[in-house]
MARMI-542752 format. One record per residue (C-alpha): chain; x, y negated, z negated; residue in three letters; residue number from 1. Coordinates in nm, 3 decimals. Example, Ala and Ser with C-alpha at 12.3 -4.5 7.8 and 13.67 -1.06 7.14 Angstrom:
BEGIN
(A (1.230 0.450 -0.780) ala 1);
(A (1.367 0.106 -0.714) ser 2);
This chain:
BEGIN
(A (-2.803 0.154 -4.135) met 1);
(A (-2.732 0.365 -4.458) asn 2);
(A (-2.385 0.469 -4.337) lys 3);
(A (-2.265 0.129 -4.295) asn 4);
(A (-2.357 0.047 -4.608) lys 5);
(A (-2.172 0.310 -4.755) asn 6);
(A (-1.823 0.192 -4.572) ile 7);
(A (-1.893 -0.145 -4.696) leu 8);
(A (-1.977 -0.012 -5.038) lys 9);
(A (-1.662 0.197 -5.058) thr 10);
(A (-1.410 -0.109 -4.919) ala 11);
(A (-1.615 -0.348 -5.181) ile 12);
(A (-1.504 -0.150 -5.488) lys 13);
(A (-1.163 -0.053 -5.349) thr 14);
(A (-1.093 -0.433 -5.371) ile 15);
(A (-1.232 -0.472 -5.690) leu 16);
(A (-1.010 -0.178 -5.830) ile 17);
(A (-0.697 -0.311 -5.664) glu 18);
(A (-0.775 -0.669 -5.797) ala 19);
(A (-0.860 -0.564 -6.157) glu 20);
(A (-0.547 -0.345 -6.146) ala 21);
(A (-0.304 -0.675 -6.037) ile 22);
(A (-0.518 -0.877 -6.246) lys 23);
(A (-0.425 -0.641 -6.553) asn 24);
(A (-0.059 -0.699 -6.458) leu 25);
(A (-0.031 -1.014 -6.637) thr 26);
(A (-0.082 -0.848 -6.956) asn 27);
(A (0.205 -0.615 -6.872) leu 28);
(A (0.494 -0.865 -6.788) leu 29);
(A (0.737 -0.922 -7.072) asp 30);
(A (1.083 -1.037 -7.112) lys 31);
(A (1.203 -0.744 -6.904) asp 32);
(A (1.077 -0.948 -6.619) phe 33);
(A (1.271 -1.233 -6.738) glu 34);
(A (1.577 -1.100 -6.810) asp 35);
(A (1.564 -0.923 -6.451) ala 36);
(A (1.504 -1.227 -6.248) val 37);
(A (1.793 -1.420 -6.436) asn 38);
(A (2.031 -1.104 -6.378) ala 39);
(A (1.951 -1.140 -5.983) ile 40);
(A (1.998 -1.483 -5.987) tyr 41);
(A (2.315 -1.526 -6.150) asp 42);
(A (2.463 -1.212 -5.969) ser 43);
(A (2.726 -1.226 -5.747) asn 44);
(A (2.617 -0.928 -5.537) gly 45);
(A (2.284 -0.827 -5.344) arg 46);
(A (1.975 -0.671 -5.445) val 47);
(A (1.950 -0.318 -5.362) ile 48);
(A (1.568 -0.178 -5.330) val 49);
(A (1.531 0.168 -5.324) thr 50);
(A (1.199 0.447 -5.348) gly 51);
(A (1.070 0.732 -5.204) ile 52);
(A (0.745 0.800 -5.041) gly 53);
(A (0.478 0.491 -5.008) lys 54);
(A (0.745 0.363 -5.283) ser 55);
(A (0.998 0.316 -5.007) ala 56);
(A (0.774 0.153 -4.796) asn 57);
(A (0.676 -0.119 -5.069) ile 58);
(A (1.073 -0.134 -5.125) ala 59);
(A (1.108 -0.235 -4.762) ser 60);
(A (0.838 -0.480 -4.791) lys 61);
(A (1.010 -0.664 -5.102) ile 62);
(A (1.347 -0.643 -4.953) val 63);
(A (1.200 -0.816 -4.630) ala 64);
(A (1.020 -1.091 -4.873) thr 65);
(A (1.394 -1.135 -5.077) leu 66);
(A (1.578 -1.199 -4.779) asn 67);
(A (1.303 -1.436 -4.629) ser 68);
(A (1.345 -1.648 -4.950) thr 69);
(A (1.671 -1.670 -4.967) gly 70);
(A (1.799 -1.347 -5.193) thr 71);
(A (2.021 -1.103 -5.007) pro 72);
(A (1.892 -0.764 -5.009) ser 73);
(A (1.901 -0.433 -4.853) ile 74);
(A (1.680 -0.165 -4.853) phe 75);
(A (1.799 0.200 -4.914) met 76);
(A (1.575 0.534 -4.885) his 77);
(A (1.655 0.729 -5.224) ala 78);
(A (1.653 1.023 -5.040) ala 79);
(A (1.905 0.938 -4.846) asp 80);
(A (2.079 0.743 -5.088) ala 81);
(A (2.160 1.094 -5.211) ile 82);
(A (2.297 1.223 -4.888) his 83);
(A (2.532 0.962 -4.780) gly 84);
(A (2.373 0.600 -4.824) asp 85);
(A (2.498 0.514 -5.192) leu 86);
(A (2.777 0.373 -4.998) gly 87);
(A (2.562 0.048 -4.944) asn 88);
(A (2.599 -0.045 -5.311) ile 89);
(A (2.875 -0.237 -5.415) gln 90);
(A (3.043 -0.349 -5.741) lys 91);
(A (2.782 -0.697 -5.807) asp 92);
(A (2.468 -0.548 -5.682) asp 93);
(A (2.182 -0.488 -5.870) ile 94);
(A (1.957 -0.199 -5.798) val 95);
(A (1.579 -0.214 -5.794) ile 96);
(A (1.405 0.101 -5.803) cys 97);
(A (1.044 0.199 -5.737) ile 98);
(A (0.866 0.511 -5.855) ser 99);
(A (0.504 0.562 -5.978) lys 100);
(A (0.582 0.850 -6.232) ser 101);
(A (0.983 0.757 -6.288) gly 102);
(A (1.012 1.136 -6.270) asn 103);
(A (1.067 1.270 -5.913) thr 104);
(A (1.370 1.444 -5.912) pro 105);
(A (1.526 1.235 -5.634) glu 106);
(A (1.471 0.922 -5.861) ile 107);
(A (1.643 1.127 -6.129) lys 108);
(A (1.975 1.200 -5.913) val 109);
(A (1.987 0.848 -5.788) leu 110);
(A (1.938 0.677 -6.143) val 111);
(A (2.188 0.881 -6.315) ser 112);
(A (2.471 0.843 -6.016) leu 113);
(A (2.414 0.444 -6.024) ile 114);
(A (2.437 0.437 -6.363) asn 115);
(A (2.782 0.597 -6.332) asn 116);
(A (2.903 0.321 -6.104) tyr 117);
(A (2.806 0.067 -6.375) gly 118);
(A (2.573 -0.123 -6.160) asn 119);
(A (2.223 -0.277 -6.332) lys 120);
(A (1.897 -0.108 -6.256) ile 121);
(A (1.595 -0.294 -6.297) ala 122);
(A (1.273 -0.021 -6.243) ala 123);
(A (0.966 -0.101 -6.131) ile 124);
(A (0.708 0.184 -6.265) thr 125);
(A (0.388 0.279 -6.410) gly 126);
(A (0.521 0.493 -6.648) asn 127);
(A (0.745 0.292 -6.940) thr 128);
(A (0.829 0.684 -7.105) asp 129);
(A (0.998 0.794 -6.769) ser 130);
(A (1.365 0.911 -6.725) phe 131);
(A (1.389 0.587 -6.502) leu 132);
(A (1.264 0.368 -6.740) ala 133);
(A (1.498 0.507 -7.003) lys 134);
(A (1.785 0.492 -6.818) asn 135);
(A (1.722 0.109 -6.665) ser 136);
(A (1.867 -0.187 -6.796) asp 137);
(A (1.537 -0.415 -6.678) phe 138);
(A (1.204 -0.230 -6.656) val 139);
(A (0.905 -0.377 -6.525) leu 140);
(A (0.567 -0.211 -6.592) asn 141);
(A (0.368 -0.156 -6.295) ser 142);
(A (0.125 0.050 -6.469) tyr 143);
(A (-0.244 0.076 -6.331) val 144);
(A (-0.552 0.229 -6.455) lys 145);
(A (-0.664 0.447 -6.185) lys 146);
(A (-0.567 0.417 -5.816) glu 147);
(A (-0.853 0.296 -5.579) ala 148);
(A (-0.849 0.667 -5.396) cys 149);
(A (-1.185 0.861 -5.541) pro 150);
(A (-0.957 1.141 -5.660) asn 151);
(A (-0.705 0.924 -5.773) asn 152);
(A (-0.436 1.085 -5.583) leu 153);
(A (-0.325 0.849 -5.270) ala 154);
(A (-0.153 0.574 -5.400) pro 155);
(A (-0.344 0.270 -5.382) thr 156);
(A (-0.354 0.052 -5.643) ser 157);
(A (-0.002 0.161 -5.779) ser 158);
(A (0.155 0.073 -5.469) thr 159);
(A (-0.042 -0.279 -5.470) thr 160);
(A (0.086 -0.327 -5.807) ala 161);
(A (0.444 -0.266 -5.693) gln 162);
(A (0.397 -0.489 -5.430) leu 163);
(A (0.272 -0.765 -5.635) val 164);
(A (0.565 -0.781 -5.888) ile 165);
(A (0.781 -0.757 -5.613) gly 166);
(A (0.636 -1.099 -5.483) asp 167);
(A (0.650 -1.198 -5.825) ala 168);
(A (1.036 -1.111 -5.856) leu 169);
(A (1.088 -1.324 -5.551) ala 170);
(A (0.859 -1.620 -5.593) val 171);
(A (1.058 -1.667 -5.957) cys 172);
(A (1.349 -1.627 -5.725) leu 173);
(A (1.308 -1.903 -5.485) leu 174);
(A (1.182 -2.134 -5.769) asn 175);
(A (1.520 -2.107 -5.954) leu 176);
(A (1.713 -2.161 -5.611) lys 177);
(A (1.510 -2.504 -5.537) asp 178);
(A (1.443 -2.308 -5.191) phe 179);
(A (1.276 -2.591 -4.950) thr 180);
(A (1.118 -2.591 -4.645) lys 181);
(A (1.447 -2.634 -4.494) asn 182);
(A (1.594 -2.342 -4.641) asp 183);
(A (1.282 -2.166 -4.530) phe 184);
(A (1.330 -2.282 -4.155) ala 185);
(A (1.678 -2.115 -4.165) lys 186);
(A (1.575 -1.777 -4.223) tyr 187);
(A (1.285 -1.827 -4.009) his 188);
(A (1.381 -1.974 -3.658) pro 189);
(A (1.178 -1.774 -3.454) gly 190);
(A (0.816 -1.788 -3.381) gly 191);
(A (0.569 -2.078 -3.450) ser 192);
(A (0.630 -2.075 -3.814) leu 193);
(A (0.983 -2.117 -3.764) gly 194);
(A (0.926 -2.367 -3.471) lys 195);
(A (0.704 -2.595 -3.744) lys 196);
(A (0.953 -2.593 -3.993) leu 197);
(A (1.249 -2.693 -3.724) tyr 198);
(A (1.147 -2.802 -3.424) leu 199);
(A (1.190 -3.183 -3.309) arg 200);
(A (1.063 -3.361 -3.039) val 201);
(A (1.383 -3.412 -2.885) his 202);
(A (1.387 -3.074 -2.806) ala 203);
(A (1.076 -3.086 -2.588) ile 204);
(A (1.097 -3.398 -2.417) val 205);
(A (1.416 -3.317 -2.264) lys 206);
(A (1.231 -3.063 -2.064) asn 207);
(A (0.979 -3.324 -1.903) asn 208);
(A (0.975 -3.525 -1.633) glu 209);
(A (0.975 -3.883 -1.733) val 210);
(A (0.702 -4.097 -1.580) pro 211);
(A (0.750 -4.505 -1.581) lys 212);
(A (0.626 -4.784 -1.417) val 213);
(A (0.635 -5.197 -1.452) asn 214);
(A (0.371 -5.398 -1.543) lys 215);
(A (0.384 -5.528 -1.176) asn 216);
(A (0.358 -5.192 -0.995) thr 217);
(A (0.098 -5.155 -0.781) pro 218);
(A (-0.198 -4.899 -0.867) val 219);
(A (-0.142 -4.708 -0.547) lys 220);
(A (0.205 -4.613 -0.697) asp 221);
(A (0.097 -4.569 -1.071) val 222);
(A (-0.125 -4.318 -0.969) ile 223);
(A (0.143 -4.153 -0.775) val 224);
(A (0.373 -4.174 -1.037) glu 225);
(A (0.105 -4.024 -1.279) ile 226);
(A (0.020 -3.717 -1.021) ser 227);
(A (0.381 -3.673 -0.933) lys 228);
(A (0.504 -3.617 -1.287) lys 229);
(A (0.217 -3.429 -1.374) arg 230);
(A (0.182 -3.512 -1.782) leu 231);
(A (-0.171 -3.718 -1.729) gly 232);
(A (-0.013 -4.061 -1.788) thr 233);
(A (0.269 -4.324 -1.759) thr 234);
(A (0.435 -4.542 -1.958) ala 235);
(A (0.456 -4.931 -1.877) val 236);
(A (0.832 -5.081 -1.966) ile 237);
(A (1.008 -5.387 -1.950) glu 238);
(A (1.361 -5.353 -2.004) glu 239);
(A (1.375 -5.033 -2.128) gly 240);
(A (1.091 -5.056 -2.362) lys 241);
(A (0.749 -4.949 -2.414) ile 242);
(A (0.481 -5.238 -2.323) ile 243);
(A (0.191 -5.042 -2.197) gly 244);
(A (0.048 -4.693 -2.143) ile 245);
(A (-0.191 -4.601 -1.843) ile 246);
(A (-0.323 -4.230 -1.876) thr 247);
(A (-0.535 -4.077 -1.604) asp 248);
(A (-0.857 -4.149 -1.801) gly 249);
(A (-0.765 -4.498 -1.705) asp 250);
(A (-0.755 -4.430 -1.358) ile 251);
(A (-1.099 -4.285 -1.357) arg 252);
(A (-1.220 -4.557 -1.541) arg 253);
(A (-1.078 -4.801 -1.308) met 254);
(A (-1.195 -4.637 -0.965) leu 255);
(A (-1.537 -4.624 -1.099) glu 256);
(A (-1.550 -5.002 -1.184) asn 257);
(A (-1.331 -5.119 -0.867) asn 258);
(A (-1.384 -5.011 -0.502) thr 259);
(A (-1.086 -5.215 -0.395) asn 260);
(A (-0.772 -5.149 -0.576) ile 261);
(A (-0.526 -5.304 -0.365) ser 262);
(A (-0.501 -5.606 -0.556) asp 263);
(A (-0.441 -5.423 -0.885) leu 264);
(A (-0.132 -5.382 -1.081) phe 265);
(A (0.004 -5.171 -1.396) ala 266);
(A (-0.050 -5.482 -1.618) lys 267);
(A (-0.435 -5.516 -1.506) asp 268);
(A (-0.558 -5.136 -1.632) ile 269);
(A (-0.289 -5.074 -1.869) met 270);
(A (-0.328 -5.013 -2.267) ser 271);
(A (-0.119 -5.260 -2.466) asn 272);
(A (0.060 -5.124 -2.777) asn 273);
(A (0.044 -4.691 -2.707) pro 274);
(A (0.113 -4.457 -2.991) ile 275);
(A (0.464 -4.389 -3.014) thr 276);
(A (0.709 -4.174 -3.158) ile 277);
(A (1.071 -4.102 -3.259) asp 278);
(A (1.233 -3.806 -3.067) cys 279);
(A (1.376 -3.715 -3.420) asn 280);
(A (1.017 -3.645 -3.557) thr 281);
(A (0.917 -3.281 -3.667) met 282);
(A (0.701 -3.106 -3.357) ala 283);
(A (0.432 -3.075 -3.579) ile 284);
(A (0.435 -3.425 -3.693) lys 285);
(A (0.369 -3.509 -3.295) ala 286);
(A (0.047 -3.258 -3.307) leu 287);
(A (-0.092 -3.424 -3.618) asn 288);
(A (-0.091 -3.726 -3.451) ile 289);
(A (-0.234 -3.614 -3.133) met 290);
(A (-0.528 -3.455 -3.321) gln 291);
(A (-0.543 -3.748 -3.559) lys 292);
(A (-0.619 -3.967 -3.257) asn 293);
(A (-0.769 -3.741 -2.999) asn 294);
(A (-0.478 -3.752 -2.770) ile 295);
(A (-0.329 -3.514 -2.570) thr 296);
(A (0.013 -3.686 -2.467) gln 297);
(A (0.231 -3.913 -2.655) ile 298);
(A (0.523 -4.158 -2.550) leu 299);
(A (0.847 -4.057 -2.717) val 300);
(A (1.144 -4.340 -2.827) thr 301);
(A (1.496 -4.318 -2.907) glu 302);
(A (1.591 -4.631 -3.088) asn 303);
(A (1.287 -4.772 -2.962) asp 304);
(A (1.373 -4.726 -2.622) ile 305);
(A (1.153 -4.502 -2.412) tyr 306);
(A (1.292 -4.162 -2.304) ile 307);
(A (0.974 -3.935 -2.178) gly 308);
(A (0.630 -3.795 -2.250) val 309);
(A (0.522 -3.497 -2.477) val 310);
(A (0.173 -3.345 -2.385) his 311);
(A (-0.053 -3.129 -2.609) phe 312);
(A (0.045 -2.839 -2.333) his 313);
(A (0.433 -2.837 -2.450) asp 314);
(A (0.360 -2.787 -2.805) leu 315);
(A (0.093 -2.503 -2.719) leu 316);
(A (0.341 -2.318 -2.504) lys 317);
(A (0.614 -2.345 -2.820) glu 318);
(A (0.380 -2.162 -2.998) gly 319);
(A (0.355 -2.473 -3.270) ile 320);
(A (-0.027 -2.457 -3.236) ile 321);
Protein backbone atom coordinates (compact mmCIF):
# COMPACT_ATOMS: atom_id res chain seq x y z
CA MET A 1 0.00 0.00 0.00
CA ASN A 2 2.79 2.41 0.94
CA LYS A 3 4.53 1.59 -2.33
CA ASN A 4 1.44 2.53 -4.34
CA LYS A 5 1.00 5.73 -2.36
CA ASN A 6 4.56 6.73 -3.20
CA ILE A 7 3.92 6.09 -6.89
CA LEU A 8 0.87 8.33 -6.92
CA LYS A 9 2.65 10.96 -4.83
CA THR A 10 5.53 11.05 -7.30
CA ALA A 11 3.19 11.22 -10.28
CA ILE A 12 1.22 14.10 -8.77
CA LYS A 13 4.41 15.94 -7.87
CA THR A 14 5.69 15.54 -11.45
CA ILE A 15 2.49 16.92 -12.92
CA LEU A 16 2.44 19.88 -10.54
CA ILE A 17 6.08 20.77 -11.25
CA GLU A 18 5.47 20.69 -15.00
CA ALA A 19 2.19 22.59 -14.67
CA GLU A 20 3.97 25.34 -12.77
CA ALA A 21 6.69 25.48 -15.43
CA ILE A 22 4.07 25.85 -18.17
CA LYS A 23 2.19 28.50 -16.23
CA ASN A 24 5.38 30.54 -15.90
CA LEU A 25 5.81 30.62 -19.68
CA THR A 26 3.09 33.27 -19.82
CA ASN A 27 5.46 35.59 -17.99
CA LEU A 28 8.24 34.94 -20.50
CA LEU A 29 6.35 35.69 -23.71
CA ASP A 30 7.41 38.98 -25.30
CA LYS A 31 7.57 40.81 -28.61
CA ASP A 32 10.02 38.26 -30.02
CA PHE A 33 7.22 35.70 -29.98
CA GLU A 34 4.90 38.03 -31.90
CA ASP A 35 7.67 38.86 -34.37
CA ALA A 36 8.46 35.19 -34.92
CA VAL A 37 4.81 34.36 -35.63
CA ASN A 38 4.51 37.27 -38.07
CA ALA A 39 7.76 36.34 -39.79
CA ILE A 40 6.57 32.78 -40.35
CA TYR A 41 3.15 33.97 -41.51
CA ASP A 42 4.66 36.44 -43.99
CA SER A 43 7.32 34.05 -45.24
CA ASN A 44 7.18 32.51 -48.72
CA GLY A 45 9.18 29.55 -47.46
CA ARG A 46 8.68 26.71 -45.04
CA VAL A 47 9.50 26.24 -41.38
CA ILE A 48 12.51 24.05 -40.63
CA VAL A 49 12.45 22.79 -37.04
CA THR A 50 15.63 21.34 -35.59
CA GLY A 51 17.15 20.17 -32.35
CA ILE A 52 19.26 17.42 -30.84
CA GLY A 53 18.55 14.78 -28.20
CA LYS A 54 15.14 15.10 -26.54
CA SER A 55 14.72 18.50 -28.18
CA ALA A 56 14.83 16.75 -31.54
CA ASN A 57 11.86 14.64 -30.49
CA ILE A 58 9.97 17.78 -29.55
CA ALA A 59 10.95 19.36 -32.87
CA SER A 60 9.46 16.41 -34.73
CA LYS A 61 6.14 16.79 -32.91
CA ILE A 62 6.04 20.55 -33.54
CA VAL A 63 6.54 19.89 -37.26
CA ALA A 64 3.61 17.48 -37.22
CA THR A 65 1.39 20.08 -35.55
CA LEU A 66 2.42 22.87 -37.92
CA ASN A 67 1.87 20.73 -41.01
CA SER A 68 -1.55 19.59 -39.79
CA THR A 69 -2.65 23.18 -39.27
CA GLY A 70 -1.53 24.54 -42.63
CA THR A 71 2.04 25.72 -42.03
CA PRO A 72 4.43 23.71 -44.27
CA SER A 73 7.24 22.42 -42.09
CA ILE A 74 10.18 20.01 -42.17
CA PHE A 75 12.02 18.29 -39.33
CA MET A 76 15.82 18.37 -39.55
CA HIS A 77 17.94 16.68 -36.89
CA ALA A 78 20.75 19.00 -35.82
CA ALA A 79 23.39 16.27 -35.98
CA ASP A 80 22.31 15.17 -39.46
CA ALA A 81 22.14 18.79 -40.61
CA ILE A 82 25.89 19.29 -40.28
CA HIS A 83 26.48 16.05 -42.16
CA GLY A 84 24.54 16.81 -45.30
CA ASP A 85 20.93 17.62 -44.39
CA LEU A 86 21.51 21.36 -44.55
CA GLY A 87 20.42 20.98 -48.15
CA ASN A 88 16.86 20.88 -46.79
CA ILE A 89 17.02 24.59 -46.07
CA GLN A 90 15.87 26.78 -48.93
CA LYS A 91 16.23 30.52 -49.42
CA ASP A 92 13.00 31.75 -47.79
CA ASP A 93 12.76 29.12 -45.04
CA ILE A 94 12.69 30.11 -41.39
CA VAL A 95 14.49 27.85 -38.94
CA ILE A 96 13.23 27.09 -35.45
CA CYS A 97 16.11 25.77 -33.38
CA ILE A 98 15.31 24.08 -30.06
CA SER A 99 17.87 23.65 -27.27
CA LYS A 100 17.53 23.96 -23.52
CA SER A 101 21.12 25.13 -22.99
CA GLY A 102 21.62 26.70 -26.41
CA ASN A 103 25.31 25.85 -26.16
CA THR A 104 25.71 22.28 -27.39
CA PRO A 105 28.49 21.83 -29.97
CA GLU A 106 26.14 20.70 -32.75
CA ILE A 107 23.84 23.67 -32.20
CA LYS A 108 26.75 26.13 -32.30
CA VAL A 109 27.98 24.75 -35.62
CA LEU A 110 24.49 24.57 -37.09
CA VAL A 111 23.52 28.11 -36.09
CA SER A 112 26.71 29.54 -37.57
CA LEU A 113 26.07 27.78 -40.87
CA ILE A 114 22.45 28.91 -41.04
CA ASN A 115 23.50 32.48 -40.36
CA ASN A 116 25.88 32.23 -43.30
CA TYR A 117 22.91 31.25 -45.48
CA GLY A 118 20.98 34.30 -44.33
CA ASN A 119 17.90 32.43 -43.07
CA LYS A 120 16.10 33.81 -40.04
CA ILE A 121 16.33 31.75 -36.85
CA ALA A 122 13.83 31.51 -34.01
CA ALA A 123 15.39 30.00 -30.91
CA ILE A 124 13.37 28.06 -28.36
CA THR A 125 15.77 27.94 -25.44
CA GLY A 126 15.83 28.15 -21.69
CA ASN A 127 19.10 30.11 -21.72
CA THR A 128 18.73 33.61 -23.12
CA ASP A 129 22.49 34.22 -22.70
CA SER A 130 23.44 31.21 -24.81
CA PHE A 131 25.20 31.11 -28.16
CA LEU A 132 21.91 30.10 -29.79
CA ALA A 133 19.99 33.00 -28.28
CA LYS A 134 22.62 35.59 -29.14
CA ASN A 135 22.81 34.41 -32.74
CA SER A 136 19.09 34.14 -33.44
CA ASP A 137 16.63 36.67 -34.82
CA PHE A 138 13.90 35.75 -32.33
CA VAL A 139 14.32 34.28 -28.85
CA LEU A 140 11.38 32.34 -27.41
CA ASN A 141 12.23 31.87 -23.77
CA SER A 142 11.41 28.34 -22.52
CA TYR A 143 13.16 28.68 -19.16
CA VAL A 144 12.03 26.32 -16.39
CA LYS A 145 13.05 26.59 -12.76
CA LYS A 146 13.62 22.84 -12.42
CA GLU A 147 13.06 19.55 -14.12
CA ALA A 148 10.47 17.15 -12.72
CA CYS A 149 13.28 14.63 -12.48
CA PRO A 150 14.33 14.41 -8.79
CA ASN A 151 17.95 14.80 -9.86
CA ASN A 152 17.05 17.82 -11.99
CA LEU A 153 18.72 16.13 -14.94
CA ALA A 154 16.32 14.22 -17.21
CA PRO A 155 14.57 16.60 -19.65
CA THR A 156 10.98 16.72 -18.39
CA SER A 157 9.71 20.18 -17.54
CA SER A 158 12.01 21.72 -20.14
CA THR A 159 10.81 19.54 -23.02
CA THR A 160 7.20 20.08 -21.99
CA ALA A 161 7.81 23.83 -22.09
CA GLN A 162 9.35 23.55 -25.56
CA LEU A 163 6.34 21.56 -26.74
CA VAL A 164 3.87 24.10 -25.39
CA ILE A 165 5.68 26.99 -27.09
CA GLY A 166 5.50 25.04 -30.34
CA ASP A 167 1.77 24.54 -29.85
CA ALA A 168 1.33 28.25 -29.11
CA LEU A 169 3.14 29.10 -32.36
CA ALA A 170 0.97 26.71 -34.34
CA VAL A 171 -2.29 27.99 -32.87
CA CYS A 172 -1.32 31.64 -33.44
CA LEU A 173 -0.50 30.85 -37.07
CA LEU A 174 -3.75 28.90 -37.38
CA ASN A 175 -5.70 31.94 -36.23
CA LEU A 176 -3.86 34.29 -38.58
CA LYS A 177 -4.67 31.98 -41.49
CA ASP A 178 -8.37 31.80 -40.51
CA PHE A 179 -7.91 28.03 -40.58
CA THR A 180 -11.37 26.41 -40.64
CA LYS A 181 -12.76 22.92 -40.03
CA ASN A 182 -12.80 22.39 -43.79
CA ASP A 183 -9.12 23.32 -44.01
CA PHE A 184 -8.41 20.91 -41.17
CA ALA A 185 -10.23 18.14 -43.03
CA LYS A 186 -7.92 18.59 -46.04
CA TYR A 187 -4.92 17.69 -43.92
CA HIS A 188 -6.67 14.93 -41.95
CA PRO A 189 -8.48 12.81 -44.54
CA GLY A 190 -7.70 9.54 -42.81
CA GLY A 191 -9.10 8.06 -39.64
CA SER A 192 -12.16 8.95 -37.63
CA LEU A 193 -11.13 12.58 -37.17
CA GLY A 194 -10.96 13.26 -40.89
CA LYS A 195 -14.16 11.40 -41.61
CA LYS A 196 -16.07 13.47 -39.07
CA LEU A 197 -14.97 16.56 -40.95
CA TYR A 198 -15.49 15.51 -44.56
CA LEU A 199 -17.51 12.28 -44.92
CA ARG A 200 -21.02 12.88 -46.25
CA VAL A 201 -24.05 10.63 -46.22
CA HIS A 202 -24.01 9.99 -49.98
CA ALA A 203 -20.65 8.22 -49.68
CA ILE A 204 -22.22 5.73 -47.27
CA VAL A 205 -25.72 5.24 -48.64
CA LYS A 206 -24.50 4.21 -52.09
CA ASN A 207 -23.01 1.04 -50.58
CA ASN A 208 -26.35 -0.14 -49.16
CA GLU A 209 -29.37 -1.85 -50.62
CA VAL A 210 -32.45 0.34 -51.18
CA PRO A 211 -35.42 -1.21 -49.36
CA LYS A 212 -38.74 0.14 -50.58
CA VAL A 213 -42.39 -0.80 -50.85
CA ASN A 214 -45.57 1.05 -51.74
CA LYS A 215 -48.54 1.65 -49.46
CA ASN A 216 -50.50 -1.26 -50.95
CA THR A 217 -47.71 -3.83 -50.58
CA PRO A 218 -48.95 -6.81 -48.51
CA VAL A 219 -47.33 -7.05 -45.09
CA LYS A 220 -45.92 -10.49 -45.99
CA ASP A 221 -43.96 -8.88 -48.83
CA VAL A 222 -42.92 -6.02 -46.56
CA ILE A 223 -41.36 -8.55 -44.19
CA VAL A 224 -39.52 -10.16 -47.11
CA GLU A 225 -38.20 -6.78 -48.29
CA ILE A 226 -36.90 -5.82 -44.83
CA SER A 227 -35.30 -9.23 -44.38
CA LYS A 228 -33.78 -9.28 -47.86
CA LYS A 229 -32.24 -5.80 -47.72
CA ARG A 230 -30.87 -6.41 -44.18
CA LEU A 231 -31.17 -2.83 -42.92
CA GLY A 232 -33.96 -3.36 -40.42
CA THR A 233 -36.33 -1.05 -42.22
CA THR A 234 -37.98 -0.11 -45.49
CA ALA A 235 -39.29 3.13 -46.88
CA VAL A 236 -42.87 3.35 -48.09
CA ILE A 237 -42.80 5.45 -51.23
CA GLU A 238 -45.17 7.00 -53.71
CA GLU A 239 -43.87 8.40 -56.99
CA GLY A 240 -40.33 8.30 -55.60
CA LYS A 241 -41.15 10.27 -52.47
CA ILE A 242 -41.26 8.96 -48.94
CA ILE A 243 -44.72 8.72 -47.37
CA GLY A 244 -43.82 6.41 -44.48
CA ILE A 245 -41.39 4.00 -42.89
CA ILE A 246 -41.70 0.46 -41.52
CA THR A 247 -39.06 -0.92 -39.19
CA ASP A 248 -38.50 -4.41 -37.84
CA GLY A 249 -39.86 -3.02 -34.56
CA ASP A 250 -43.12 -2.17 -36.33
CA ILE A 251 -43.25 -5.73 -37.65
CA ARG A 252 -42.79 -7.22 -34.16
CA ARG A 253 -45.52 -5.03 -32.70
CA MET A 254 -47.86 -5.95 -35.54
CA LEU A 255 -47.30 -9.67 -34.96
CA GLU A 256 -48.00 -9.25 -31.26
CA ASN A 257 -51.37 -7.65 -32.02
CA ASN A 258 -52.48 -9.63 -35.07
CA THR A 259 -52.80 -13.35 -35.65
CA ASN A 260 -53.92 -12.91 -39.25
CA ILE A 261 -51.78 -10.64 -41.42
CA SER A 262 -53.13 -11.66 -44.80
CA ASP A 263 -55.41 -8.62 -44.96
CA LEU A 264 -52.78 -6.09 -43.81
CA PHE A 265 -50.83 -3.79 -46.10
CA ALA A 266 -47.88 -1.42 -45.68
CA LYS A 267 -50.20 1.56 -45.18
CA ASP A 268 -51.77 -0.18 -42.17
CA ILE A 269 -48.56 -0.44 -40.13
CA MET A 270 -46.26 2.29 -41.46
CA SER A 271 -45.23 5.35 -39.45
CA ASN A 272 -46.05 8.62 -41.19
CA ASN A 273 -43.63 11.54 -41.58
CA PRO A 274 -40.40 9.64 -40.82
CA ILE A 275 -37.15 11.42 -40.09
CA THR A 276 -35.10 11.88 -43.28
CA ILE A 277 -31.74 13.38 -44.19
CA ASP A 278 -30.35 14.85 -47.40
CA CYS A 279 -27.52 12.87 -49.00
CA ASN A 280 -25.18 15.89 -48.93
CA THR A 281 -25.39 16.16 -45.15
CA MET A 282 -22.27 15.37 -43.11
CA ALA A 283 -22.25 11.82 -41.76
CA ILE A 284 -21.56 13.10 -38.25
CA LYS A 285 -24.85 14.99 -38.37
CA ALA A 286 -26.65 11.78 -39.32
CA LEU A 287 -25.18 10.23 -36.18
CA ASN A 288 -26.33 13.16 -34.07
CA ILE A 289 -29.86 12.87 -35.44
CA MET A 290 -29.96 9.14 -34.72
CA GLN A 291 -28.74 9.62 -31.16
CA LYS A 292 -31.12 12.50 -30.49
CA ASN A 293 -34.14 10.55 -31.74
CA ASN A 294 -33.04 7.16 -30.40
CA ILE A 295 -33.18 5.50 -33.83
CA THR A 296 -30.73 3.16 -35.57
CA GLN A 297 -31.44 4.02 -39.20
CA ILE A 298 -32.44 7.05 -41.21
CA LEU A 299 -33.93 7.42 -44.68
CA VAL A 300 -31.87 9.38 -47.20
CA THR A 301 -33.13 11.68 -49.93
CA GLU A 302 -31.68 13.56 -52.87
CA ASN A 303 -33.76 16.49 -54.08
CA ASP A 304 -36.59 15.09 -51.93
CA ILE A 305 -36.47 11.74 -53.76
CA TYR A 306 -35.78 8.62 -51.69
CA ILE A 307 -32.40 7.00 -52.48
CA GLY A 308 -31.67 4.67 -49.57
CA VAL A 309 -30.92 4.09 -45.89
CA VAL A 310 -28.00 4.81 -43.60
CA HIS A 311 -27.75 2.53 -40.58
CA PHE A 312 -26.04 3.17 -37.26
CA HIS A 313 -23.72 0.25 -38.03
CA ASP A 314 -22.57 2.01 -41.21
CA LEU A 315 -21.32 4.94 -39.15
CA LEU A 316 -19.70 2.56 -36.69
CA LYS A 317 -17.92 0.79 -39.55
CA GLU A 318 -16.64 4.10 -40.93
CA GLY A 319 -15.20 5.04 -37.55
CA ILE A 320 -17.46 8.06 -37.11
CA ILE A 321 -18.49 6.87 -33.67
